[in-house]
BAKEDREN-23022 format. One line per field, with one value per residue (C-alpha): residue number from 1; residue in three letters; x, y, z. Coordinates in steps of 0.02 Angstrom, whole numbers. Layout:
BEGIN
k	[NUM / ...]
r	[ALA / ...]
east	[X / ...]
north	[Y / ...]
up	[Z / ...]
//
This chain:
BEGIN
k	[1 / 2 / 3 / 4 / 5 / 6 / 7 / 8 / 9 / 10 / 11 / 12 / 13 / 14 / 15 / 16 / 17 / 18 / 19 / 20 / 21 / 22 / 23 / 24 / 25 / 26 / 27 / 28 / 29 / 30 / 31 / 32 / 33 / 34 / 35 / 36 / 37 / 38 / 39 / 40 / 41 / 42 / 43 / 44 / 45 / 46 / 47 / 48 / 49 / 50 / 51 / 52 / 53 / 54 / 55 / 56 / 57 / 58 / 59 / 60 / 61 / 62 / 63 / 64 / 65 / 66 / 67 / 68 / 69 / 70 / 71 / 72 / 73 / 74 / 75 / 76 / 77 / 78 / 79 / 80 / 81 / 82 / 83 / 84 / 85 / 86 / 87 / 88 / 89 / 90 / 91 / 92 / 93 / 94 / 95 / 96 / 97 / 98 / 99 / 100 / 101 / 102 / 103 / 104 / 105 / 106 / 107 / 108 / 109 / 110 / 111 / 112 / 113 / 114 / 115 / 116 / 117 / 118 / 119 / 120 / 121 / 122 / 123 / 124 / 125 / 126 / 127 / 128 / 129 / 130 / 131 / 132 / 133 / 134 / 135 / 136 / 137 / 138 / 139 / 140 / 141 / 142 / 143 / 144 / 145 / 146 / 147 / 148 / 149 / 150 / 151 / 152 / 153 / 154 / 155 / 156 / 157 / 158 / 159 / 160 / 161 / 162 / 163 / 164 / 165 / 166 / 167 / 168 / 169 / 170 / 171 / 172 / 173 / 174 / 175 / 176 / 177 / 178 / 179 / 180 / 181 / 182 / 183 / 184 / 185 / 186 / 187 / 188 / 189 / 190 / 191 / 192 / 193 / 194 / 195 / 196 / 197 / 198 / 199 / 200 / 201 / 202 / 203 / 204 / 205 / 206 / 207 / 208 / 209 / 210 / 211 / 212 / 213 / 214 / 215 / 216 / 217 / 218 / 219 / 220 / 221 / 222 / 223 / 224 / 225 / 226 / 227 / 228 / 229 / 230 / 231 / 232 / 233 / 234 / 235 / 236 / 237 / 238 / 239 / 240 / 241 / 242 / 243 / 244 / 245 / 246 / 247 / 248 / 249 / 250 / 251 / 252 / 253 / 254 / 255 / 256 / 257 / 258 / 259 / 260 / 261 / 262 / 263 / 264 / 265 / 266 / 267 / 268 / 269 / 270 / 271 / 272 / 273 / 274 / 275 / 276 / 277 / 278 / 279 / 280 / 281 / 282 / 283 / 284 / 285 / 286 / 287 / 288 / 289 / 290 / 291 / 292 / 293 / 294 / 295 / 296 / 297 / 298 / 299 / 300 / 301 / 302 / 303 / 304 / 305 / 306 / 307 / 308 / 309 / 310 / 311 / 312 / 313 / 314 / 315 / 316 / 317 / 318 / 319 / 320 / 321 / 322 / 323 / 324 / 325 / 326 / 327 / 328 / 329 / 330 / 331 / 332 / 333 / 334 / 335 / 336 / 337 / 338 / 339 / 340 / 341 / 342 / 343 / 344 / 345 / 346 / 347 / 348 / 349 / 350 / 351 / 352 / 353 / 354 / 355 / 356 / 357 / 358 / 359 / 360 / 361 / 362 / 363 / 364 / 365 / 366 / 367 / 368 / 369 / 370 / 371 / 372 / 373 / 374 / 375 / 376 / 377 / 378 / 379 / 380 / 381 / 382 / 383 / 384 / 385]
r	[MET / THR / ASN / ALA / THR / LEU / PHE / ILE / LEU / THR / LEU / ALA / SER / TRP / LEU / LEU / LEU / GLY / TRP / LEU / TRP / TRP / ASP / ARG / ARG / GLN / ALA / GLY / ASP / SER / ALA / ALA / GLY / GLU / LYS / GLU / GLU / ASP / LYS / ARG / ILE / THR / PRO / LEU / LEU / ARG / GLY / VAL / ASN / TYR / LEU / LEU / SER / ASP / LYS / PRO / ASP / HIS / ALA / LEU / ARG / GLU / LEU / VAL / GLU / VAL / ALA / LYS / LEU / HIS / THR / GLU / THR / ALA / GLU / VAL / TYR / LEU / ALA / LEU / GLY / GLY / MET / PHE / ARG / ALA / LYS / GLY / GLU / ILE / GLY / ARG / ALA / VAL / ARG / ILE / HIS / GLN / ASN / ILE / LEU / ALA / ARG / PRO / GLY / LEU / PRO / PRO / GLU / MET / HIS / ILE / GLN / ALA / CYS / MET / ALA / LEU / GLY / LYS / ASP / TYR / GLN / ALA / GLY / GLY / PHE / ARG / THR / ARG / ALA / LEU / GLN / GLN / TYR / ALA / ARG / VAL / LEU / ASP / MET / GLN / SER / ASP / HIS / VAL / PRO / ALA / LEU / GLU / ALA / CYS / LEU / ARG / MET / ARG / GLU / GLN / ALA / HIS / GLU / TRP / GLN / LEU / ALA / GLU / GLU / LEU / LEU / SER / ARG / LEU / ASP / ARG / VAL / GLN / SER / ALA / LYS / SER / SER / LEU / HIS / ARG / ALA / TYR / LEU / VAL / ALA / GLU / MET / ALA / SER / GLU / SER / MET / GLN / GLN / GLY / ASP / GLU / LYS / LYS / ALA / ILE / ALA / LEU / GLY / GLU / ARG / ALA / ILE / ALA / ILE / ASP / GLU / ALA / CYS / ALA / SER / ALA / HIS / VAL / LEU / LEU / THR / ASP / ILE / HIS / LEU / ARG / ARG / ASP / GLU / HIS / ASP / LYS / THR / LYS / GLU / CYS / LEU / GLU / ARG / LEU / ALA / ALA / ILE / SER / PRO / GLU / HIS / LEU / PRO / LEU / LEU / ALA / ALA / LYS / VAL / VAL / GLY / SER / GLU / GLY / PHE / TYR / ARG / GLN / TYR / GLY / TRP / ASP / PHE / LEU / TYR / GLY / ARG / TRP / GLN / GLU / ARG / HIS / GLU / GLU / SER / LEU / ALA / LEU / ALA / TRP / PHE / GLU / ALA / VAL / LYS / ASP / LYS / HIS / GLY / ALA / ALA / ALA / LEU / ASP / ALA / LEU / LEU / PRO / ASP / VAL / ASP / LEU / GLN / ALA / SER / THR / LEU / ARG / VAL / GLY / LEU / ARG / VAL / LEU / ALA / LEU / ARG / GLN / GLY / SER / THR / LEU / PRO / GLY / VAL / HIS / GLU / GLN / ALA / SER / GLN / TRP / ARG / ARG / LYS / ALA / ARG / ASN / PHE / SER / CYS / ARG / GLU / CYS / GLY / VAL / GLU / VAL / VAL / GLU / MET / ARG / TRP / GLN / CYS / PRO / GLN / CYS / HIS / HIS / TRP / GLY / SER / MET / HIS / PRO / ILE / GLU / SER / ASP / PRO / PHE / ASP / ALA]
east	[880 / 686 / 583 / 451 / 564 / 629 / 454 / 409 / 562 / 519 / 344 / 370 / 513 / 390 / 264 / 371 / 426 / 240 / 223 / 365 / 297 / 119 / 214 / 300 / 143 / 71 / 201 / 198 / 324 / 440 / 638 / 682 / 540 / 617 / 791 / 738 / 627 / 764 / 865 / 750 / 697 / 897 / 927 / 768 / 785 / 971 / 877 / 745 / 890 / 984 / 838 / 810 / 1000 / 962 / 1060 / 962 / 1107 / 1136 / 949 / 921 / 1056 / 991 / 813 / 894 / 956 / 779 / 717 / 848 / 800 / 631 / 617 / 435 / 351 / 301 / 255 / 435 / 476 / 334 / 411 / 591 / 540 / 445 / 614 / 711 / 587 / 598 / 792 / 767 / 826 / 690 / 769 / 804 / 610 / 547 / 649 / 579 / 394 / 407 / 451 / 309 / 210 / 297 / 266 / 128 / -22 / -23 / -171 / -272 / -257 / -68 / -75 / -162 / -40 / 107 / 28 / 2 / 183 / 245 / 136 / 214 / 379 / 351 / 290 / 416 / 569 / 448 / 371 / 211 / 144 / 192 / 134 / -53 / -43 / -5 / -149 / -272 / -223 / -263 / -434 / -472 / -470 / -534 / -628 / -660 / -471 / -452 / -261 / -266 / -395 / -302 / -143 / -220 / -313 / -153 / -61 / -203 / -182 / -9 / -15 / -163 / -275 / -422 / -563 / -502 / -456 / -635 / -691 / -584 / -640 / -806 / -771 / -683 / -833 / -956 / -843 / -824 / -992 / -917 / -941 / -780 / -876 / -729 / -582 / -705 / -748 / -559 / -543 / -675 / -593 / -435 / -531 / -597 / -420 / -352 / -496 / -468 / -272 / -336 / -435 / -606 / -690 / -864 / -824 / -708 / -840 / -970 / -847 / -806 / -1001 / -988 / -851 / -958 / -1109 / -1027 / -952 / -958 / -788 / -688 / -579 / -492 / -654 / -697 / -536 / -533 / -702 / -660 / -493 / -589 / -733 / -613 / -519 / -707 / -729 / -870 / -869 / -1039 / -1001 / -824 / -896 / -1021 / -879 / -761 / -886 / -955 / -751 / -740 / -879 / -819 / -650 / -567 / -411 / -396 / -431 / -238 / -231 / -328 / -253 / -128 / -270 / -393 / -261 / -205 / -365 / -390 / -568 / -618 / -505 / -564 / -738 / -739 / -572 / -501 / -653 / -678 / -508 / -506 / -684 / -606 / -446 / -564 / -688 / -572 / -394 / -332 / -141 / -119 / -238 / -148 / 19 / -38 / -125 / 33 / 147 / 9 / 19 / 198 / 219 / 84 / 110 / 263 / 353 / 268 / 84 / 124 / 195 / 21 / -75 / 20 / -31 / -232 / -203 / -88 / -30 / 36 / 137 / 87 / 223 / 401 / 355 / 225 / 354 / 489 / 370 / 314 / 505 / 549 / 411 / 477 / 601 / 733 / 777 / 866 / 991 / 1108 / 1083 / 910 / 805 / 899 / 899 / 711 / 688 / 777 / 679 / 517 / 574 / 629 / 487 / 360 / 201 / 78 / 66 / -46 / -162 / -148 / 30 / 104 / 219 / 257 / 286 / 337 / 186 / 3 / -43 / -224 / -147 / -29 / 129 / 179 / 5 / -108 / -239 / -343 / -382 / -281 / -154 / -169 / -82 / 43 / -11 / 121 / 302 / 408 / 503 / 331 / 330]
north	[626 / 599 / 745 / 680 / 657 / 837 / 901 / 821 / 884 / 1050 / 1042 / 983 / 1112 / 1249 / 1197 / 1189 / 1371 / 1430 / 1334 / 1419 / 1591 / 1549 / 1503 / 1671 / 1771 / 1677 / 1681 / 1865 / 2001 / 1993 / 2020 / 1844 / 1763 / 1829 / 1790 / 1600 / 1589 / 1668 / 1519 / 1414 / 1492 / 1527 / 1342 / 1330 / 1459 / 1372 / 1203 / 1257 / 1337 / 1176 / 1092 / 1194 / 1176 / 983 / 953 / 852 / 808 / 976 / 994 / 872 / 930 / 1114 / 1028 / 919 / 1083 / 1155 / 1005 / 1027 / 1197 / 1165 / 978 / 983 / 1019 / 867 / 934 / 971 / 783 / 701 / 812 / 751 / 592 / 604 / 666 / 525 / 400 / 498 / 475 / 304 / 308 / 214 / 173 / 347 / 389 / 227 / 299 / 463 / 427 / 287 / 429 / 538 / 402 / 371 / 567 / 551 / 664 / 681 / 748 / 627 / 698 / 703 / 519 / 480 / 573 / 480 / 316 / 353 / 414 / 255 / 136 / 225 / 194 / 12 / 7 / 76 / -43 / -194 / -221 / -281 / -347 / -197 / -77 / -152 / -147 / 39 / 75 / -25 / 75 / 227 / 159 / 114 / 285 / 360 / 225 / 349 / 381 / 372 / 357 / 224 / 138 / 166 / 97 / -59 / -96 / -67 / -177 / -308 / -306 / -332 / -480 / -551 / -554 / -499 / -549 / -437 / -293 / -286 / -267 / -140 / -43 / -68 / 20 / 163 / 184 / 211 / 340 / 429 / 392 / 330 / 178 / 86 / -50 / -67 / -77 / -204 / -310 / -352 / -385 / -512 / -570 / -591 / -715 / -815 / -833 / -888 / -1015 / -1066 / -1101 / -1215 / -1323 / -1263 / -1223 / -1195 / -1072 / -978 / -968 / -920 / -770 / -714 / -694 / -590 / -481 / -458 / -406 / -288 / -204 / -275 / -183 / -290 / -369 / -499 / -574 / -611 / -681 / -796 / -831 / -873 / -975 / -1096 / -1143 / -1183 / -1287 / -1385 / -1383 / -1279 / -1213 / -1125 / -1025 / -1002 / -903 / -794 / -741 / -695 / -617 / -515 / -469 / -410 / -294 / -228 / -225 / -273 / -227 / -379 / -517 / -544 / -603 / -749 / -780 / -920 / -1003 / -1004 / -1073 / -1215 / -1277 / -1376 / -1424 / -1235 / -1163 / -1289 / -1263 / -1082 / -985 / -965 / -882 / -782 / -703 / -697 / -593 / -482 / -451 / -423 / -305 / -207 / -243 / -258 / -269 / -324 / -465 / -520 / -519 / -619 / -731 / -747 / -784 / -908 / -1018 / -1017 / -1064 / -1194 / -1272 / -1207 / -1095 / -1185 / -1140 / -969 / -949 / -1027 / -908 / -727 / -719 / -745 / -594 / -492 / -371 / -232 / -146 / 27 / 69 / 17 / -71 / -194 / -213 / -288 / -401 / -472 / -482 / -568 / -709 / -735 / -864 / -774 / -590 / -505 / -417 / -536 / -527 / -419 / -581 / -620 / -424 / -409 / -556 / -496 / -336 / -434 / -520 / -357 / -250 / -150 / -195 / -122 / 57 / 131 / 276 / 330 / 365 / 316 / 174 / 53 / -153 / -304 / -410 / -368 / -329 / -294 / -171 / -44 / -83 / 104 / 186 / 47 / 90 / -75 / -82 / 53 / -54 / -63 / -127 / 20 / 24 / 149 / 160 / 335 / 322 / 299 / 505]
up	[225 / 134 / 99 / 212 / 358 / 340 / 337 / 500 / 586 / 534 / 559 / 734 / 781 / 724 / 835 / 977 / 936 / 935 / 1102 / 1173 / 1113 / 1179 / 1348 / 1356 / 1332 / 1468 / 1585 / 1599 / 1557 / 1699 / 1651 / 1730 / 1625 / 1472 / 1512 / 1532 / 1369 / 1286 / 1324 / 1253 / 1089 / 1036 / 1004 / 953 / 823 / 788 / 764 / 635 / 531 / 533 / 469 / 319 / 284 / 305 / 444 / 569 / 677 / 722 / 727 / 863 / 967 / 982 / 1026 / 1146 / 1220 / 1248 / 1316 / 1450 / 1492 / 1524 / 1585 / 1639 / 1464 / 1396 / 1226 / 1207 / 1242 / 1138 / 973 / 1014 / 1023 / 866 / 791 / 842 / 770 / 616 / 613 / 647 / 829 / 893 / 1065 / 1114 / 1048 / 1151 / 1320 / 1287 / 1287 / 1419 / 1541 / 1484 / 1526 / 1701 / 1756 / 1888 / 1857 / 1669 / 1594 / 1500 / 1337 / 1356 / 1407 / 1237 / 1142 / 1235 / 1210 / 1036 / 1017 / 1089 / 970 / 832 / 913 / 915 / 754 / 673 / 779 / 695 / 885 / 834 / 981 / 1085 / 953 / 950 / 1153 / 1166 / 1009 / 1120 / 1279 / 1174 / 1093 / 1301 / 1332 / 1175 / 1083 / 918 / 908 / 723 / 711 / 824 / 730 / 550 / 634 / 713 / 532 / 442 / 552 / 553 / 357 / 359 / 462 / 343 / 476 / 379 / 491 / 612 / 502 / 410 / 603 / 631 / 445 / 516 / 685 / 583 / 476 / 607 / 694 / 525 / 468 / 302 / 189 / 151 / 36 / -89 / 41 / 143 / -26 / -48 / 112 / 117 / -54 / 32 / 155 / 9 / -54 / 120 / 126 / -59 / 7 / 141 / 22 / 52 / -103 / -45 / 90 / -56 / -156 / -35 / 19 / -160 / -210 / -29 / -94 / -259 / -166 / -54 / -205 / -372 / -424 / -318 / -461 / -359 / -311 / -489 / -545 / -393 / -424 / -604 / -555 / -444 / -555 / -702 / -576 / -568 / -755 / -731 / -896 / -892 / -733 / -783 / -938 / -836 / -713 / -875 / -943 / -796 / -750 / -951 / -913 / -746 / -760 / -920 / -871 / -767 / -894 / -931 / -761 / -809 / -972 / -915 / -831 / -973 / -1097 / -951 / -932 / -1124 / -1108 / -1072 / -1188 / -1332 / -1312 / -1245 / -1200 / -1381 / -1445 / -1286 / -1307 / -1498 / -1485 / -1362 / -1477 / -1625 / -1521 / -1414 / -1487 / -1320 / -1316 / -1133 / -1161 / -1318 / -1237 / -1082 / -1216 / -1312 / -1168 / -1100 / -1260 / -1277 / -1085 / -1117 / -1299 / -1345 / -1480 / -1616 / -1550 / -1520 / -1722 / -1766 / -1658 / -1721 / -1883 / -1825 / -1697 / -1797 / -1656 / -1721 / -1567 / -1536 / -1402 / -1368 / -1208 / -1316 / -1449 / -1334 / -1269 / -1434 / -1482 / -1314 / -1362 / -1527 / -1542 / -1694 / -1712 / -1868 / -1732 / -1626 / -1451 / -1455 / -1405 / -1250 / -1206 / -1235 / -1133 / -989 / -998 / -1000 / -842 / -742 / -827 / -714 / -761 / -662 / -576 / -428 / -499 / -319 / -272 / -452 / -371 / -505 / -478 / -590 / -527 / -473 / -319 / -251 / -106 / -165 / -55 / -35 / -1 / 45 / -59 / -114 / -288 / -364 / -437 / -647 / -786 / -867 / -1044 / -1104 / -1089 / -1060 / -1205 / -1307 / -1371]
//
């Protein structure tokens, strides 16, 4: 069981315990009342103890007993359903929350909580349409319900429904009096990328420029526009896009090295000088490596061998050294080149500045914490000390 799941179960159990204590105070001091409360508090305390001992199955059995002893308490069932969901027992969680919603005279606040919980159940189980329906019910009852809006936004992003996602983000911003300009810019850039895939370059350019107007730090929009102008052999506009990206987000320039080298006319006229000039000025190893890899893939090992003396990259880290070794044809040690090549294909090259997750290929949205624009190249290696 993960630490996050254990935390959720423990927190829910303590909330239940607190509620029962408060309920006991409200019920009076009669001997019968005390006896009934003792019946419920004892298994709940045992349940908390089991959670702290990392025995979730035993804890759930005790909490089921609590619910049986006080069946009219919807809060107990809400917490119990959340525990089943955290444990992966989605069917049981759904049944519990459906039973709560079926109760007559359910208070509006409890109705919202139960709908939200059921939406989470369906989302965790992969029932996307049903989850969205439950969140919509929550928003019908409370239009400014932030967790429901955030859940819908995440699901729309997962489904690449960028227009609907932007509308939800605008709604969230109004509710929270916020301005998520970078997030919105990335959503618009995704619309631009989608238009590009559909063959509508004119619309893609318009959306890309709109994304940059919303937030100039949207690197994906700069990369997309550079790619489009390269495809169209618009050299002046390509130069402008490259220079703009170099000024705003230079760490993303390596993403364009292969495209620059692949456009032979542009590479001869401007691309080689641009890449070499960046190397002379800043000695950005990640850009040099991307350049090397692009030249080898496009023009072969001989072209790479001709380029290496001009750039004269002296590896400053083990990561850089292994990548250079993987590109070179020869090696003084048998098998080292092959092993370095295997490492290069599997190495995690990007990490999220928000949560620290590492991935092999670049992503504009973190796959773990879902932040936009938080993935950046890994410059160092854990063995470099």
